[in-house]
C-alpha positions as CSV (number, residue, x, y, z in Angstrom):
1,M,-20.0,2.1,26.5
2,T,-18.0,2.3,29.7
3,T,-18.3,-1.4,30.6
4,T,-17.1,-2.5,27.2
5,T,-14.3,0.0,26.7
6,S,-12.5,-0.4,30.0
7,P,-11.6,-4.1,29.6
8,H,-10.3,-3.5,26.1
9,T,-8.3,-0.5,27.3
10,A,-6.7,-2.5,30.0
11,Q,-5.8,-5.3,27.6
12,V,-4.3,-2.8,25.2
13,S,-2.3,-1.1,27.9
14,R,-0.8,-4.4,29.0
15,G,0.3,-5.6,25.6
16,S,0.2,-2.9,23.0
17,W,3.5,-3.8,21.3
18,S,2.7,-7.5,21.2
19,L,-0.6,-6.8,19.4
20,I,0.8,-4.8,16.5
21,G,-0.1,-6.3,13.2
22,P,-2.8,-4.7,10.8
23,G,-0.7,-1.6,10.3
24,L,2.3,-3.7,9.2
25,V,0.0,-5.6,6.7
26,V,-1.4,-2.4,5.2
27,A,2.1,-0.8,5.0
28,A,3.7,-3.9,3.5
29,T,0.9,-4.2,1.0
30,G,1.2,-0.6,-0.1
31,V,5.0,-0.6,-0.7
32,G,5.3,-2.2,-4.1
33,A,8.1,-2.4,-6.6
34,V,6.9,0.6,-8.6
35,D,6.9,2.8,-5.5
36,L,10.5,1.7,-4.7
37,V,11.6,2.4,-8.2
38,A,10.1,5.9,-8.1
39,T,12.0,6.6,-4.9
40,L,15.2,5.0,-6.3
41,I,14.9,7.3,-9.4
42,A,14.4,10.3,-7.2
43,G,17.6,9.5,-5.3
44,S,19.5,8.9,-8.6
45,K,18.4,12.2,-10.1
46,Y,18.4,14.6,-7.1
47,E,20.6,12.8,-4.5
48,Y,19.0,13.6,-1.1
49,G,17.0,16.6,-2.3
50,L,13.7,14.8,-2.1
51,L,14.2,13.0,1.2
52,W,11.7,15.3,2.8
53,C,9.0,13.9,0.4
54,V,9.4,10.4,1.9
55,V,8.7,11.8,5.3
56,L,5.7,13.8,4.0
57,G,4.4,10.6,2.3
58,C,4.5,8.7,5.5
59,V,2.7,11.5,7.4
60,L,0.0,11.6,4.8
61,K,-0.6,7.9,4.9
62,I,-0.6,7.9,8.8
63,V,-3.3,10.5,8.7
64,L,-5.5,8.7,6.1
65,V,-5.1,5.2,7.7
66,E,-5.8,6.7,11.2
67,G,-9.0,8.2,9.8
68,A,-10.2,5.0,8.3
69,G,-9.3,3.0,11.4
70,R,-11.0,5.6,13.7
71,Y,-14.2,5.4,11.7
72,S,-14.2,1.6,11.9
73,L,-13.5,1.4,15.7
74,A,-15.8,4.3,16.6
75,T,-18.8,3.0,14.8
76,G,-18.2,-0.8,14.4
77,K,-18.9,-0.3,10.7
78,T,-16.7,-0.8,7.6
79,I,-15.5,2.1,5.6
80,F,-17.8,1.1,2.7
81,H,-20.7,1.6,5.1
82,G,-19.5,5.1,5.6
83,W,-19.1,5.7,1.9
84,A,-22.6,4.3,1.2
85,S,-24.1,6.8,3.7
86,L,-22.8,9.6,1.5
87,G,-25.0,8.7,-1.4
88,A,-25.2,6.4,-4.4
89,W,-22.4,8.3,-6.2
90,T,-19.8,6.5,-4.1
91,K,-21.1,3.1,-5.4
92,V,-21.1,4.4,-9.0
93,Y,-17.4,5.2,-8.6
94,F,-16.3,2.3,-6.4
95,G,-18.0,-0.5,-8.3
96,P,-16.3,-0.1,-11.7
97,Y,-13.0,0.9,-10.0
98,I,-12.6,-2.2,-7.9
99,V,-13.5,-4.5,-10.8
100,I,-11.2,-2.8,-13.4
101,W,-8.4,-2.2,-10.8
102,G,-8.5,-5.8,-9.7
103,F,-8.1,-7.1,-13.3
104,V,-5.2,-4.9,-14.2
105,Y,-3.5,-5.1,-10.8
106,G,-3.7,-8.9,-10.8
107,A,-1.6,-9.0,-13.9
108,A,0.8,-6.4,-12.6
109,A,1.3,-8.1,-9.3
110,M,2.0,-11.5,-10.8
111,A,4.4,-10.0,-13.3
112,G,6.1,-8.1,-10.4
113,T,6.7,-11.3,-8.4
114,G,7.7,-13.2,-11.6
115,L,10.6,-10.8,-12.5
116,P,12.9,-11.4,-9.5
117,L,12.1,-15.2,-9.4
118,H,13.0,-15.5,-13.1
119,S,16.3,-13.7,-12.4
120,L,17.0,-16.0,-9.5
121,F,15.8,-19.2,-11.2
122,P,15.7,-18.6,-15.0
123,V,14.5,-22.2,-15.7
124,W,11.0,-20.7,-16.0
125,S,9.8,-17.5,-17.6
126,V,8.5,-14.3,-15.8
127,T,4.9,-15.3,-16.8
128,V,5.2,-18.8,-15.4
129,W,6.7,-17.6,-12.1
130,G,4.1,-14.9,-11.9
131,I,1.3,-17.4,-12.3
132,I,2.9,-19.6,-9.6
133,S,3.0,-16.6,-7.3
134,G,-0.6,-15.8,-7.9
135,L,-1.7,-19.4,-7.2
136,I,0.4,-19.4,-4.0
137,G,-1.3,-16.1,-3.0
138,L,-4.7,-17.7,-3.7
139,A,-3.9,-20.7,-1.5
140,L,-2.7,-18.7,1.4
141,V,-5.7,-16.3,1.6
142,W,-8.5,-18.6,0.3
143,L,-9.9,-19.5,3.7
144,G,-9.5,-15.9,5.0
145,R,-7.2,-16.8,7.9
146,Y,-5.9,-13.4,9.0
147,E,-3.3,-14.8,11.4
148,L,-1.6,-16.6,8.5
149,L,-1.6,-13.4,6.4
150,E,-0.1,-11.4,9.3
151,K,2.7,-14.0,9.8
152,A,3.5,-14.2,6.1
153,C,3.6,-10.4,5.8
154,A,5.9,-10.2,8.9
155,V,8.4,-12.6,7.3
156,L,8.2,-10.8,3.9
157,V,8.6,-7.4,5.6
158,G,11.7,-8.7,7.4
159,L,13.2,-9.8,4.1
160,M,12.4,-6.4,2.5
161,F,13.8,-4.5,5.5
162,V,17.0,-6.4,5.8
163,T,17.9,-6.4,2.1
164,M,17.1,-2.7,1.4
165,V,18.5,-1.3,4.7
166,G,21.5,-3.6,4.3
167,A,22.0,-2.2,0.8
168,A,21.8,1.4,2.1
169,I,24.4,0.6,4.8
170,M,26.8,-0.9,2.3
171,T,26.8,2.3,0.3
172,V,28.1,4.3,3.4
173,P,25.5,7.1,3.3
174,N,26.4,10.7,3.6
175,L,24.9,11.7,6.9
176,P,25.1,15.5,6.5
177,G,23.4,15.0,3.1
178,I,20.6,13.0,4.7
179,V,20.0,15.8,7.3
180,G,20.0,18.4,4.6
181,G,17.5,16.4,2.6
182,L,14.9,16.9,5.4
183,V,14.6,20.6,4.5
184,P,11.8,21.0,2.0
185,M,13.0,22.1,-1.5
186,V,11.8,21.4,-5.0
187,P,14.8,21.1,-7.5
188,D,14.1,22.4,-11.0
189,G,12.1,19.9,-13.0
190,S,11.4,17.7,-10.0
191,M,7.7,18.3,-9.3
192,V,6.5,15.0,-10.8
193,N,9.1,13.2,-8.8
194,V,8.0,15.1,-5.6
195,L,4.4,14.0,-6.1
196,S,5.2,10.4,-7.1
197,V,7.5,9.9,-4.1
198,A,5.3,11.6,-1.5
199,G,2.1,10.0,-3.0
200,G,3.5,6.6,-3.5
201,V,4.8,5.8,0.0
202,G,2.5,3.0,1.3
203,G,-0.4,2.2,-0.8
204,T,-3.7,3.4,-2.4
205,I,-6.9,1.3,-2.1
206,T,-5.2,-0.9,0.5
207,L,-5.3,2.0,2.9
208,A,-9.1,1.6,3.1
209,A,-8.7,-2.1,3.8
210,Y,-7.1,-1.2,7.2
211,G,-10.5,-1.2,8.9
212,Y,-11.3,-4.7,7.6
213,W,-7.9,-6.0,8.9
214,L,-8.7,-4.4,12.3
215,R,-11.9,-6.4,12.3
216,E,-10.0,-9.6,11.4
217,K,-7.5,-8.9,14.1
218,G,-10.4,-8.6,16.7
219,W,-9.9,-4.9,17.3
220,S,-13.5,-3.7,17.0
221,T,-14.3,-1.2,19.7
222,P,-13.3,2.3,20.7
223,G,-11.2,0.7,23.4
224,H,-8.7,-0.4,20.7
225,M,-8.3,3.2,19.5
226,R,-4.9,3.7,21.3
227,V,-3.4,0.5,20.0
228,M,-4.6,1.2,16.5
229,R,-2.8,4.5,16.5
230,I,0.4,3.0,17.8
231,D,0.1,0.2,15.3
232,N,-0.4,2.6,12.4
233,T,2.4,4.9,13.4
234,V,4.9,2.2,14.0
235,A,4.1,0.6,10.7
236,Y,4.7,3.7,8.7
237,V,7.8,4.6,10.7
238,V,9.2,1.2,9.6
239,T,8.0,1.9,6.0
240,G,9.7,5.3,6.2
241,I,13.0,3.8,7.2
242,F,12.7,1.2,4.4
243,V,11.8,3.8,1.7
244,V,14.5,6.2,3.0
245,S,17.0,3.4,2.5
246,T,15.8,3.0,-1.1
247,L,16.5,6.7,-1.7
248,I,19.9,6.4,0.0
249,V,20.8,3.6,-2.4
250,G,19.7,5.7,-5.3
251,A,21.7,8.7,-4.1
252,E,24.9,6.9,-3.1
253,L,25.0,4.1,-5.7
254,L,23.4,5.7,-8.8
255,Y,23.6,9.5,-8.4
256,S,27.4,9.6,-7.9
257,A,28.0,7.2,-10.8
258,G,25.4,8.7,-13.1
259,I,23.6,5.4,-13.5
260,A,20.0,5.4,-14.7
261,V,17.5,2.7,-14.1
262,E,14.2,1.9,-15.9
263,S,10.9,2.9,-14.5
264,G,8.5,0.2,-13.3
265,D,9.4,-3.1,-11.8
266,K,12.4,-3.6,-14.1
267,G,14.2,-0.7,-12.3
268,L,14.9,-3.1,-9.4
269,L,16.4,-5.6,-11.7
270,D,18.7,-2.9,-12.9
271,L,19.7,-2.1,-9.3
272,S,20.4,-5.8,-8.5
273,T,22.8,-5.8,-11.4
274,V,24.5,-2.6,-10.1
275,L,24.8,-4.1,-6.6
276,A,26.3,-7.4,-8.1
277,D,28.9,-5.4,-10.1
278,R,29.8,-3.3,-7.1
279,Y,29.7,-5.7,-4.2
280,G,29.6,-9.2,-5.7
281,Q,27.1,-11.6,-7.1
282,W,25.8,-12.5,-3.6
283,S,24.6,-8.9,-3.0
284,G,22.6,-8.9,-6.2
285,K,20.9,-12.2,-5.4
286,V,20.1,-11.2,-1.8
287,F,18.6,-8.0,-3.2
288,L,16.4,-10.0,-5.6
289,V,15.0,-11.9,-2.6
290,G,14.1,-8.6,-1.1
291,F,12.5,-7.4,-4.4
292,W,10.4,-10.6,-4.5
293,A,9.4,-10.1,-0.8
294,A,8.2,-6.6,-1.6
295,A,6.2,-7.8,-4.6
296,M,4.8,-10.8,-2.8
297,S,3.7,-8.9,0.3
298,S,1.7,-6.5,-1.9
299,L,0.1,-9.5,-3.8
300,L,-0.9,-11.2,-0.6
301,G,-2.3,-8.1,1.0
302,V,-4.4,-7.2,-2.0
303,W,-5.6,-10.8,-2.5
304,N,-7.0,-10.7,1.0
305,G,-7.8,-7.1,1.9
306,V,-9.4,-5.9,-1.4
307,S,-11.3,-9.1,-1.6
308,L,-12.8,-8.2,1.8
309,M,-13.8,-4.8,0.4
310,F,-15.4,-6.4,-2.6
311,A,-17.4,-8.8,-0.5
312,D,-18.7,-5.9,1.6
313,F,-19.5,-3.9,-1.6
314,V,-21.6,-6.8,-3.1
315,G,-23.2,-7.5,0.2
316,D,-24.4,-3.9,0.3
317,L,-25.8,-4.2,-3.3
318,T,-27.6,-7.4,-2.4
319,K,-28.9,-5.9,0.8
320,V,-27.7,-8.7,3.1
321,A,-27.0,-8.1,6.8
322,E,-23.5,-6.7,7.7
323,D,-22.7,-9.9,9.6
324,H,-23.9,-12.2,6.8
325,P,-21.3,-14.8,5.7
326,D,-21.4,-13.4,2.2
327,R,-19.9,-10.1,3.4
328,L,-17.1,-11.7,5.5
329,S,-13.7,-13.3,5.1
330,G,-14.0,-16.7,3.5
331,G,-17.4,-16.0,2.1
332,R,-18.4,-16.6,-1.5
333,W,-17.9,-13.0,-2.8
334,Y,-14.6,-12.8,-1.0
335,K,-13.5,-16.0,-2.8
336,A,-15.0,-14.8,-6.1
337,Y,-12.8,-11.7,-6.1
338,I,-9.7,-13.7,-5.3
339,L,-10.5,-15.8,-8.4
340,W,-11.0,-12.5,-10.3
341,L,-7.6,-11.3,-9.2
342,T,-5.9,-14.6,-10.1
343,F,-7.2,-16.2,-13.3
344,P,-8.5,-13.6,-15.8
345,P,-5.4,-11.4,-15.4
346,M,-3.3,-14.4,-16.5
347,V,-4.6,-13.7,-20.0
348,M,-3.0,-10.3,-19.9
349,L,0.4,-11.9,-18.9
350,F,0.3,-13.7,-22.3
351,L,-1.5,-11.2,-24.5
352,G,-0.5,-7.8,-23.2
353,K,-2.7,-5.0,-21.8
354,P,-5.6,-3.5,-23.8
355,I,-5.1,0.2,-24.0
356,W,-8.7,1.1,-23.1
357,L,-8.3,-1.0,-19.9
358,I,-5.1,0.7,-19.0
359,L,-6.6,4.2,-19.5
360,A,-9.6,3.3,-17.3
361,Y,-7.3,1.8,-14.7
362,G,-5.1,4.9,-14.7
363,V,-7.9,7.4,-14.4
364,L,-10.0,5.6,-11.8
365,G,-6.9,4.7,-9.8
366,A,-5.6,8.3,-9.8
367,L,-8.9,9.4,-8.3
368,F,-9.0,6.9,-5.5
369,M,-6.7,8.8,-3.0
370,P,-8.7,12.1,-3.3
371,F,-11.9,10.1,-3.0
372,L,-10.6,8.5,0.2
373,A,-9.4,11.8,1.6
374,I,-12.5,13.9,0.9
375,T,-14.9,11.2,2.1
376,L,-13.0,10.8,5.3
377,V,-13.2,14.6,5.9
378,W,-17.0,14.4,5.2
379,I,-17.7,11.3,7.3
380,L,-15.5,12.2,10.3
381,N,-17.1,15.6,10.7
382,T,-20.7,14.5,10.9
383,D,-23.0,12.5,13.2
384,R,-22.0,9.3,11.4
385,V,-19.3,9.2,14.1
386,P,-19.9,9.6,17.8
387,D,-18.9,13.2,18.9
388,E,-15.9,11.9,20.9
389,W,-14.2,10.5,17.8
390,R,-15.0,13.2,15.2
391,N,-12.2,15.3,13.7
392,K,-10.6,18.0,15.7
393,W,-8.9,21.0,14.1
394,L,-5.6,19.2,13.7
395,S,-7.2,16.1,12.0
396,N,-9.2,18.4,9.7
397,T,-6.2,20.4,8.8
398,L,-4.2,17.3,7.9
399,L,-7.0,15.6,6.0
400,I,-7.8,18.7,4.0
401,G,-4.1,19.0,3.2
402,C,-4.2,15.3,2.0
403,T,-7.2,16.1,-0.1
404,V,-5.6,19.0,-1.9
405,F,-2.3,17.1,-2.4
406,F,-3.9,14.1,-3.9
407,F,-6.2,16.1,-6.1
408,V,-3.2,17.8,-7.6
409,L,-1.4,14.4,-8.0
410,A,-4.6,12.9,-9.5
411,A,-4.8,15.8,-12.1
412,I,-1.2,15.1,-13.2
413,Q,-1.7,11.3,-13.3
414,V,-4.9,11.6,-15.3
415,K,-3.2,14.1,-17.8
416,D,-0.2,11.7,-18.2
417,T,-2.5,8.7,-18.6
418,L,-4.6,10.3,-21.3
419,A,-1.6,11.8,-23.0
420,G,0.4,8.5,-23.0
């Protein structure tokens, strides 16, 4: 262990900052249009009252992603290997979830990219632009070239960051209000907003893809533990600034004027209209570019990262070796899931979403974060991980806190899904 760790540690020490990448991909993938609108609505309804929730959400995701990354680096195994070691029940949950989730998410992701493109270039419909975006995503990730994904996400994150932070700066934020918003408080009637903002910062299933992106990056030993933690923390600090900017826009631009926006992706179209009315057409169009970048980065990350997870899942079911091409990037099951994400969901873009599928998607999706949190607590406290890298008291406290939080959020989401 000493001979393999030391060279990697030396490499990491010399160039930590130049190596940052997988964290940015997982954070960019996790921040979608729906999450931004939830934060925007929170700002429009409660001004800066829920700013602390954004910070909490970033901390929760740092803890979860660090746990997934630590398991992968400490053992050289994927997170699915850890889940499988807990018993067949994990496969019974994960199999239907990843199939149903992929079908519904594929349609939502393509529609999410189509909305801003249609607003910018109305020559084609939302559906046509969404299909084009899905095909572009397929082409970019088909061969499984992680370097290309990382560069594309870096460009898209840059566009997202510049547009949303720029919009926040234009509103001339109230700095004392921002500081006051860091004090935890729950305004009357805001509990659902609290949970949606804190729970929605930075992703769901894509958090578990982090270990796969570490492998694609070439970070595969305990010697990369330090750079992984830097990478993860920096990525979510950037995400936090981005989402805080979204809340500032909601607080300064919408709260003071009493303007409401729609839930879902269309809320960002509403915001682009408000920006255009207030600051000129150029600001609305620039914001639409940022909206598209947020949606496209999520699409690309899922098309690659969740496809890697699916290939690993099928490889486990078919009992092939962990280094078998079928379980790796660019393999046949990886490509099969990309096709599943891209083509069958196109039918939903034209025909709408079957109610039973939406119910299953809502219930299984709500359960994923508590599933991830509780399995990480289980895995990281046992001999599945070398003693040096097992949870200490702080990690256990934070992960147990994540588990409780996401169980409460899951209960509310399941109730809302079944009721709606």
